[in-house]
mmCIF file as gemmi writes it, N, C-alpha and C atoms, coordinates in Angstrom:
data_model
loop_
_atom_site.group_PDB
_atom_site.id
_atom_site.type_symbol
_atom_site.label_atom_id
_atom_site.label_alt_id
_atom_site.label_comp_id
_atom_site.label_asym_id
_atom_site.label_entity_id
_atom_site.label_seq_id
_atom_site.pdbx_PDB_ins_code
_atom_site.Cartn_x
_atom_site.Cartn_y
_atom_site.Cartn_z
_atom_site.occupancy
_atom_site.B_iso_or_equiv
_atom_site.pdbx_formal_charge
_atom_site.auth_seq_id
_atom_site.auth_asym_id
_atom_site.pdbx_PDB_model_num
ATOM 1 N N . MET Axp A 1 ? 126.452 93.288 115.656 1 0 ? 1 A 1
ATOM 2 C CA . MET Axp A 1 ? 127.718 92.38 114.88 1 0 ? 1 A 1
ATOM 3 C C . MET Axp A 1 ? 128.255 93.492 113.61 1 0 ? 1 A 1
ATOM 4 N N . LYS Axp A 2 ? 129.444 93.399 113.587 1 0 ? 2 A 1
ATOM 5 C CA . LYS Axp A 2 ? 129.947 94.354 112.151 1 0 ? 2 A 1
ATOM 6 C C . LYS Axp A 2 ? 130.179 93.538 110.736 1 0 ? 2 A 1
ATOM 7 N N . ARG Axp A 3 ? 129.699 94.033 110.09 1 0 ? 3 A 1
ATOM 8 C CA . ARG Axp A 3 ? 129.46 93.401 108.404 1 0 ? 3 A 1
ATOM 9 C C . ARG Axp A 3 ? 130.407 93.283 108.094 1 0 ? 3 A 1
ATOM 10 N N . SER Axp A 4 ? 130.842 92.317 107.036 1 0 ? 4 A 1
ATOM 11 C CA . SER Axp A 4 ? 132.215 93.102 106.298 1 0 ? 4 A 1
ATOM 12 C C . SER Axp A 4 ? 131.62 93.714 104.986 1 0 ? 4 A 1
ATOM 13 N N . TYR Axp A 5 ? 132.486 94.548 104.715 1 0 ? 5 A 1
ATOM 14 C CA . TYR Axp A 5 ? 132.674 96.045 103.69 1 0 ? 5 A 1
ATOM 15 C C . TYR Axp A 5 ? 132.318 95.178 102.167 1 0 ? 5 A 1
ATOM 16 N N . GLY Axp A 6 ? 133.119 94.092 101.776 1 0 ? 6 A 1
ATOM 17 C CA . GLY Axp A 6 ? 133.26 93.224 100.985 1 0 ? 6 A 1
ATOM 18 C C . GLY Axp A 6 ? 131.862 93.064 100.267 1 0 ? 6 A 1
ATOM 19 N N . LEU Axp A 7 ? 131.05 91.673 102.033 1 0 ? 7 A 1
ATOM 20 C CA . LEU Axp A 7 ? 129.688 91.455 101.414 1 0 ? 7 A 1
ATOM 21 C C . LEU Axp A 7 ? 128.736 92.559 101.703 1 0 ? 7 A 1
ATOM 22 N N . LEU Axp A 8 ? 128.772 93.567 101.96 1 0 ? 8 A 1
ATOM 23 C CA . LEU Axp A 8 ? 128.039 95.027 101.596 1 0 ? 8 A 1
ATOM 24 C C . LEU Axp A 8 ? 128.104 95.802 100.561 1 0 ? 8 A 1
ATOM 25 N N . GLU Axp A 9 ? 129.483 95.609 100.08 1 0 ? 9 A 1
ATOM 26 C CA . GLU Axp A 9 ? 129.244 96.185 98.278 1 0 ? 9 A 1
ATOM 27 C C . GLU Axp A 9 ? 129.104 95.531 97.498 1 0 ? 9 A 1
ATOM 28 N N . LYS Axp A 10 ? 129.358 93.859 97.613 1 0 ? 10 A 1
ATOM 29 C CA . LYS Axp A 10 ? 128.339 92.92 96.698 1 0 ? 10 A 1
ATOM 30 C C . LYS Axp A 10 ? 126.694 93.115 96.574 1 0 ? 10 A 1
ATOM 31 N N . ARG Axp A 11 ? 126.095 92.946 97.708 1 0 ? 11 A 1
ATOM 32 C CA . ARG Axp A 11 ? 124.976 92.937 97.813 1 0 ? 11 A 1
ATOM 33 C C . ARG Axp A 11 ? 124.498 93.896 97.427 1 0 ? 11 A 1
ATOM 34 N N . ARG Axp A 12 ? 125.382 95.484 97.39 1 0 ? 12 A 1
ATOM 35 C CA . ARG Axp A 12 ? 124.883 96.703 96.668 1 0 ? 12 A 1
ATOM 36 C C . ARG Axp A 12 ? 124.723 96.487 95.044 1 0 ? 12 A 1
ATOM 37 N N . MET Axp A 13 ? 125.952 96.006 94.714 1 0 ? 13 A 1
ATOM 38 C CA . MET Axp A 13 ? 125.76 95.808 93.358 1 0 ? 13 A 1
ATOM 39 C C . MET Axp A 13 ? 125.33 94.776 93.203 1 0 ? 13 A 1
ATOM 40 N N . PHE Axp A 14 ? 124.758 93.716 93.661 1 0 ? 14 A 1
ATOM 41 C CA . PHE Axp A 14 ? 123.341 93.235 93.064 1 0 ? 14 A 1
ATOM 42 C C . PHE Axp A 14 ? 122.069 93.562 93.257 1 0 ? 14 A 1
ATOM 43 N N . VAL Axp A 15 ? 121.826 94.285 93.956 1 0 ? 15 A 1
ATOM 44 C CA . VAL Axp A 15 ? 120.872 95.233 93.701 1 0 ? 15 A 1
ATOM 45 C C . VAL Axp A 15 ? 120.504 95.947 92.888 1 0 ? 15 A 1
ATOM 46 N N . HIS Axp A 16 ? 121.696 96.998 91.903 1 0 ? 16 A 1
ATOM 47 C CA . HIS Axp A 16 ? 121.455 97.903 90.884 1 0 ? 16 A 1
ATOM 48 C C . HIS Axp A 16 ? 121.779 97.128 90.001 1 0 ? 16 A 1
ATOM 49 N N . LYS Axp A 17 ? 122.306 96.046 89.66 1 0 ? 17 A 1
ATOM 50 C CA . LYS Axp A 17 ? 122.024 95.171 89.138 1 0 ? 17 A 1
ATOM 51 C C . LYS Axp A 17 ? 120.456 94.549 88.195 1 0 ? 17 A 1
ATOM 52 N N . TYR Axp A 18 ? 119.855 93.751 88.999 1 0 ? 18 A 1
ATOM 53 C CA . TYR Axp A 18 ? 118.665 93.474 89.298 1 0 ? 18 A 1
ATOM 54 C C . TYR Axp A 18 ? 117.881 94.424 89.071 1 0 ? 18 A 1
ATOM 55 N N . ILE Axp A 19 ? 118.256 95.716 89.424 1 0 ? 19 A 1
ATOM 56 C CA . ILE Axp A 19 ? 117.266 96.698 89.148 1 0 ? 19 A 1
ATOM 57 C C . ILE Axp A 19 ? 117.217 97.371 87.809 1 0 ? 19 A 1
ATOM 58 N N . SER Axp A 20 ? 118.63 97.5 87.019 1 0 ? 20 A 1
ATOM 59 C CA . SER Axp A 20 ? 119.215 98.058 85.634 1 0 ? 20 A 1
ATOM 60 C C . SER Axp A 20 ? 118.526 96.933 84.897 1 0 ? 20 A 1
ATOM 61 N N . GLU Axp A 21 ? 118.408 95.295 85.046 1 0 ? 21 A 1
ATOM 62 C CA . GLU Axp A 21 ? 117.958 94.07 84.411 1 0 ? 21 A 1
ATOM 63 C C . GLU Axp A 21 ? 116.028 94.482 84.031 1 0 ? 21 A 1
ATOM 64 N N . ASN Axp A 22 ? 115.941 94.785 85.75 1 0 ? 22 A 1
ATOM 65 C CA . ASN Axp A 22 ? 114.452 94.941 84.932 1 0 ? 22 A 1
ATOM 66 C C . ASN Axp A 22 ? 114.001 96.68 85.367 1 0 ? 22 A 1
ATOM 67 N N . GLN Axp A 23 ? 114.147 96.929 84.421 1 0 ? 23 A 1
ATOM 68 C CA . GLN Axp A 23 ? 113.62 98.353 84.256 1 0 ? 23 A 1
ATOM 69 C C . GLN Axp A 23 ? 112.473 98.607 83.609 1 0 ? 23 A 1
ATOM 70 N N . ASP Axp A 24 ? 111.502 97.647 83.42 1 0 ? 24 A 1
ATOM 71 C CA . ASP Axp A 24 ? 110.967 97.796 82.367 1 0 ? 24 A 1
ATOM 72 C C . ASP Axp A 24 ? 109.246 97.352 83.126 1 0 ? 24 A 1
ATOM 73 N N . ARG Axp A 25 ? 109.793 96.617 84.539 1 0 ? 25 A 1
ATOM 74 C CA . ARG Axp A 25 ? 108.864 96.713 85.416 1 0 ? 25 A 1
ATOM 75 C C . ARG Axp A 25 ? 108.554 97.556 86.635 1 0 ? 25 A 1
ATOM 76 N N . GLN Axp A 26 ? 107.617 97.55 87.588 1 0 ? 26 A 1
ATOM 77 C CA . GLN Axp A 26 ? 107.26 98.816 87.873 1 0 ? 26 A 1
ATOM 78 C C . GLN Axp A 26 ? 108.396 98.319 89.135 1 0 ? 26 A 1
ATOM 79 N N . MET Axp A 27 ? 108.604 99.647 89.968 1 0 ? 27 A 1
ATOM 80 C CA . MET Axp A 27 ? 109.919 99.626 90.983 1 0 ? 27 A 1
ATOM 81 C C . MET Axp A 27 ? 109.196 98.723 92.091 1 0 ? 27 A 1
ATOM 82 N N . LYS Axp A 28 ? 107.688 98.751 92.86 1 0 ? 28 A 1
ATOM 83 C CA . LYS Axp A 28 ? 107.043 98.582 94.126 1 0 ? 28 A 1
ATOM 84 C C . LYS Axp A 28 ? 107.578 96.809 93.735 1 0 ? 28 A 1
ATOM 85 N N . ILE Axp A 29 ? 107.342 96.328 92.553 1 0 ? 29 A 1
ATOM 86 C CA . ILE Axp A 29 ? 107.289 94.663 92.34 1 0 ? 29 A 1
ATOM 87 C C . ILE Axp A 29 ? 109.06 94.436 92.802 1 0 ? 29 A 1
ATOM 88 N N . VAL Axp A 30 ? 109.441 95.185 91.881 1 0 ? 30 A 1
ATOM 89 C CA . VAL Axp A 30 ? 111.132 94.419 92.077 1 0 ? 30 A 1
ATOM 90 C C . VAL Axp A 30 ? 111.884 94.323 93.259 1 0 ? 30 A 1
ATOM 91 N N . VAL Axp A 31 ? 111.048 95.549 94.209 1 0 ? 31 A 1
ATOM 92 C CA . VAL Axp A 31 ? 111.825 95.518 95.541 1 0 ? 31 A 1
ATOM 93 C C . VAL Axp A 31 ? 111.025 94.706 96.071 1 0 ? 31 A 1
ATOM 94 N N . SER Axp A 32 ? 110.087 94.53 95.914 1 0 ? 32 A 1
ATOM 95 C CA . SER Axp A 32 ? 109.17 93.025 96.719 1 0 ? 32 A 1
ATOM 96 C C . SER Axp A 32 ? 110.262 91.825 96.499 1 0 ? 32 A 1
ATOM 97 N N . GLU Axp A 33 ? 110.683 91.672 95.174 1 0 ? 33 A 1
ATOM 98 C CA . GLU Axp A 33 ? 111.437 90.77 94.724 1 0 ? 33 A 1
ATOM 99 C C . GLU Axp A 33 ? 112.554 90.233 95.367 1 0 ? 33 A 1
ATOM 100 N N . LEU Axp A 34 ? 113.434 91.819 95.486 1 0 ? 34 A 1
ATOM 101 C CA . LEU Axp A 34 ? 114.394 91.382 96.249 1 0 ? 34 A 1
ATOM 102 C C . LEU Axp A 34 ? 114.455 91.38 97.549 1 0 ? 34 A 1
ATOM 103 N N . SER Axp A 35 ? 113.597 91.714 98.281 1 0 ? 35 A 1
ATOM 104 C CA . SER Axp A 35 ? 113.422 91.631 99.259 1 0 ? 35 A 1
ATOM 105 C C . SER Axp A 35 ? 112.704 90.834 99.981 1 0 ? 35 A 1
ATOM 106 N N . GLU Axp A 36 ? 112.434 89.591 99.4 1 0 ? 36 A 1
ATOM 107 C CA . GLU Axp A 36 ? 112.012 87.903 99.172 1 0 ? 36 A 1
ATOM 108 C C . GLU Axp A 36 ? 113.54 87.102 99.174 1 0 ? 36 A 1
ATOM 109 N N . ARG Axp A 37 ? 113.803 87.176 98.3 1 0 ? 37 A 1
ATOM 110 C CA . ARG Axp A 37 ? 115.679 87.12 97.337 1 0 ? 37 A 1
ATOM 111 C C . ARG Axp A 37 ? 116.355 87.075 99.26 1 0 ? 37 A 1
ATOM 112 N N . LEU Axp A 38 ? 116.58 88.546 98.942 1 0 ? 38 A 1
ATOM 113 C CA . LEU Axp A 38 ? 118.091 89.219 99.889 1 0 ? 38 A 1
ATOM 114 C C . LEU Axp A 38 ? 117.451 88.687 101.263 1 0 ? 38 A 1
ATOM 115 N N . PHE Axp A 39 ? 116.404 88.836 101.697 1 0 ? 39 A 1
ATOM 116 C CA . PHE Axp A 39 ? 115.872 88.488 103.213 1 0 ? 39 A 1
ATOM 117 C C . PHE Axp A 39 ? 115.874 89.789 103.553 1 0 ? 39 A 1
ATOM 118 N N . LEU Axp A 40 ? 115.557 91.016 102.877 1 0 ? 40 A 1
ATOM 119 C CA . LEU Axp A 40 ? 115.826 92.168 103.41 1 0 ? 40 A 1
ATOM 120 C C . LEU Axp A 40 ? 114.289 92.811 104.06 1 0 ? 40 A 1
ATOM 121 N N . SER Axp A 41 ? 114.155 94.202 104.274 1 0 ? 41 A 1
ATOM 122 C CA . SER Axp A 41 ? 113.325 94.786 104.455 1 0 ? 41 A 1
ATOM 123 C C . SER Axp A 41 ? 113.117 95.615 103.59 1 0 ? 41 A 1
ATOM 124 N N . GLU Axp A 42 ? 112.275 96.289 102.498 1 0 ? 42 A 1
ATOM 125 C CA . GLU Axp A 42 ? 111.75 97.144 101.561 1 0 ? 42 A 1
ATOM 126 C C . GLU Axp A 42 ? 112.84 98.176 101.71 1 0 ? 42 A 1
ATOM 127 N N . ARG Axp A 43 ? 112.749 98.815 103.041 1 0 ? 43 A 1
ATOM 128 C CA . ARG Axp A 43 ? 113.398 100.342 103.7 1 0 ? 43 A 1
ATOM 129 C C . ARG Axp A 43 ? 114.947 99.633 103.353 1 0 ? 43 A 1
ATOM 130 N N . THR Axp A 44 ? 114.821 98.727 103.53 1 0 ? 44 A 1
ATOM 131 C CA . THR Axp A 44 ? 116.766 98.866 103.734 1 0 ? 44 A 1
ATOM 132 C C . THR Axp A 44 ? 116.695 98.395 102.272 1 0 ? 44 A 1
ATOM 133 N N . ILE Axp A 45 ? 115.98 97.858 101.27 1 0 ? 45 A 1
ATOM 134 C CA . ILE Axp A 45 ? 116.467 97.833 99.591 1 0 ? 45 A 1
ATOM 135 C C . ILE Axp A 45 ? 116.311 99.349 98.686 1 0 ? 45 A 1
ATOM 136 N N . TYR Axp A 46 ? 115.407 99.961 99.335 1 0 ? 46 A 1
ATOM 137 C CA . TYR Axp A 46 ? 115.8 101.579 98.857 1 0 ? 46 A 1
ATOM 138 C C . TYR Axp A 46 ? 116.381 102.334 99.411 1 0 ? 46 A 1
ATOM 139 N N . ASN Axp A 47 ? 117.082 102.095 100.512 1 0 ? 47 A 1
ATOM 140 C CA . ASN Axp A 47 ? 117.737 102.668 101.6 1 0 ? 47 A 1
ATOM 141 C C . ASN Axp A 47 ? 119.458 102.123 100.577 1 0 ? 47 A 1
ATOM 142 N N . ILE Axp A 48 ? 119.394 101.06 99.965 1 0 ? 48 A 1
ATOM 143 C CA . ILE Axp A 48 ? 120.632 101.173 98.965 1 0 ? 48 A 1
ATOM 144 C C . ILE Axp A 48 ? 120.66 102.105 97.626 1 0 ? 48 A 1
ATOM 145 N N . ILE Axp A 49 ? 119.098 101.409 96.997 1 0 ? 49 A 1
ATOM 146 C CA . ILE Axp A 49 ? 119.128 102.091 95.414 1 0 ? 49 A 1
ATOM 147 C C . ILE Axp A 49 ? 119.402 103.914 96.059 1 0 ? 49 A 1
ATOM 148 N N . ASN Axp A 50 ? 118.867 104.47 96.779 1 0 ? 50 A 1
ATOM 149 C CA . ASN Axp A 50 ? 119.413 105.423 97.009 1 0 ? 50 A 1
ATOM 150 C C . ASN Axp A 50 ? 120.871 106.489 97.193 1 0 ? 50 A 1
ATOM 151 N N . GLN Axp A 51 ? 121.545 104.907 97.655 1 0 ? 51 A 1
ATOM 152 C CA . GLN Axp A 51 ? 122.734 105.29 97.967 1 0 ? 51 A 1
ATOM 153 C C . GLN Axp A 51 ? 123.945 106.034 97.305 1 0 ? 51 A 1
ATOM 154 N N . GLU Axp A 52 ? 124.939 106.562 97.411 1 0 ? 52 A 1
ATOM 155 C CA . GLU Axp A 52 ? 125.664 107.272 96.01 1 0 ? 52 A 1
ATOM 156 C C . GLU Axp A 52 ? 126.434 105.665 95.179 1 0 ? 52 A 1
ATOM 157 N N . PRO Axp A 53 ? 126.298 106.283 93.797 1 0 ? 53 A 1
ATOM 158 C CA . PRO Axp A 53 ? 126.765 104.957 93.31 1 0 ? 53 A 1
ATOM 159 C C . PRO Axp A 53 ? 128.469 104.439 93.672 1 0 ? 53 A 1
ATOM 160 N N . ILE Axp A 54 ? 128.25 103.032 93.446 1 0 ? 54 A 1
ATOM 161 C CA . ILE Axp A 54 ? 129.645 102.647 93.711 1 0 ? 54 A 1
ATOM 162 C C . ILE Axp A 54 ? 130.773 103.112 93.263 1 0 ? 54 A 1
ATOM 163 N N . SER Axp A 55 ? 132.085 103.549 93.407 1 0 ? 55 A 1
ATOM 164 C CA . SER Axp A 55 ? 133.113 104.489 93.267 1 0 ? 55 A 1
ATOM 165 C C . SER Axp A 55 ? 134.114 103.425 92.743 1 0 ? 55 A 1
ATOM 166 N N . GLY Axp A 56 ? 134.085 103.507 91.151 1 0 ? 56 A 1
ATOM 167 C CA . GLY Axp A 56 ? 135.308 102.748 90.192 1 0 ? 56 A 1
ATOM 168 C C . GLY Axp A 56 ? 134.874 101.467 90.305 1 0 ? 56 A 1
ATOM 169 N N . ILE Axp A 57 ? 133.29 101.132 89.98 1 0 ? 57 A 1
ATOM 170 C CA . ILE Axp A 57 ? 132.434 100.013 89.977 1 0 ? 57 A 1
ATOM 171 C C . ILE Axp A 57 ? 132.253 100.173 88.718 1 0 ? 57 A 1
ATOM 172 N N . ILE Axp A 58 ? 131.831 99.706 87.43 1 0 ? 58 A 1
ATOM 173 C CA . ILE Axp A 58 ? 130.987 99.5 86.378 1 0 ? 58 A 1
ATOM 174 C C . ILE Axp A 58 ? 130.276 98.578 86.241 1 0 ? 58 A 1
ATOM 175 N N . ILE Axp A 59 ? 128.649 98.906 86.397 1 0 ? 59 A 1
ATOM 176 C CA . ILE Axp A 59 ? 128.325 97.972 86.137 1 0 ? 59 A 1
ATOM 177 C C . ILE Axp A 59 ? 126.878 97.985 84.66 1 0 ? 59 A 1
ATOM 178 N N . ASP Axp A 60 ? 127.031 96.755 84.194 1 0 ? 60 A 1
ATOM 179 C CA . ASP Axp A 60 ? 126.799 96.357 82.855 1 0 ? 60 A 1
ATOM 180 C C . ASP Axp A 60 ? 125.445 96.42 82.731 1 0 ? 60 A 1
Protein backbone atom coordinates (compact mmCIF):
# COMPACT_ATOMS: atom_id res chain seq x y z
CA MET A 1 0.00 0.00 0.00
CA LYS A 2 1.45 3.35 -1.03
CA ARG A 3 1.51 6.02 1.66
CA SER A 4 0.65 9.64 1.08
CA TYR A 5 3.75 11.85 0.97
CA GLY A 6 1.84 14.59 2.82
CA LEU A 7 0.96 12.26 5.67
CA LEU A 8 4.56 11.04 5.92
CA GLU A 9 5.75 14.65 6.15
CA LYS A 10 3.18 15.44 8.85
CA ARG A 11 4.37 12.40 10.81
CA ARG A 12 8.01 13.51 10.47
CA MET A 13 7.14 17.04 11.59
CA PHE A 14 5.22 15.71 14.59
CA VAL A 15 8.12 13.46 15.64
CA HIS A 16 10.69 16.24 15.35
CA LYS A 17 8.46 18.74 17.17
CA TYR A 18 7.69 16.26 19.98
CA ILE A 19 11.38 15.51 20.44
CA SER A 20 12.33 19.19 20.49
CA GLU A 21 9.64 19.89 23.12
CA ASN A 22 10.93 17.03 25.29
CA GLN A 23 14.68 17.50 24.93
CA ASP A 24 15.21 17.55 28.67
CA ARG A 25 13.98 13.95 28.98
CA GLN A 26 15.79 10.75 28.09
CA MET A 27 15.58 9.88 24.40
CA LYS A 28 14.56 6.27 25.08
CA ILE A 29 11.51 7.41 27.06
CA VAL A 30 10.51 9.97 24.43
CA VAL A 31 10.86 7.39 21.63
CA SER A 32 8.81 4.88 23.64
CA GLU A 33 6.03 7.45 24.10
CA LEU A 34 6.06 8.29 20.39
CA SER A 35 5.91 4.60 19.55
CA GLU A 36 2.78 4.20 21.67
CA ARG A 37 1.14 7.38 20.36
CA LEU A 38 1.79 6.76 16.66
CA PHE A 39 1.60 2.94 16.67
CA LEU A 40 5.08 2.72 15.13
CA SER A 41 8.05 0.61 16.11
CA GLU A 42 10.90 2.27 18.00
CA ARG A 43 13.17 1.47 15.04
CA THR A 44 10.87 3.47 12.74
CA ILE A 45 10.96 6.42 15.15
CA TYR A 46 14.78 6.33 15.21
CA ASN A 47 14.81 6.18 11.39
CA ILE A 48 12.61 9.29 11.23
CA ILE A 49 14.93 11.07 13.68
CA ASN A 50 18.01 10.19 11.60
CA GLN A 51 16.52 11.34 8.29
CA GLU A 52 17.58 14.58 6.68
CA PRO A 53 15.83 17.69 8.04
CA ILE A 54 12.60 18.60 6.31
CA SER A 55 13.48 21.08 3.59
CA GLY A 56 11.68 24.41 3.60
CA ILE A 57 9.87 23.80 6.86
CA ILE A 58 10.91 25.51 10.09
CA ILE A 59 9.83 23.91 13.34
CA ASP A 60 9.63 26.30 16.29
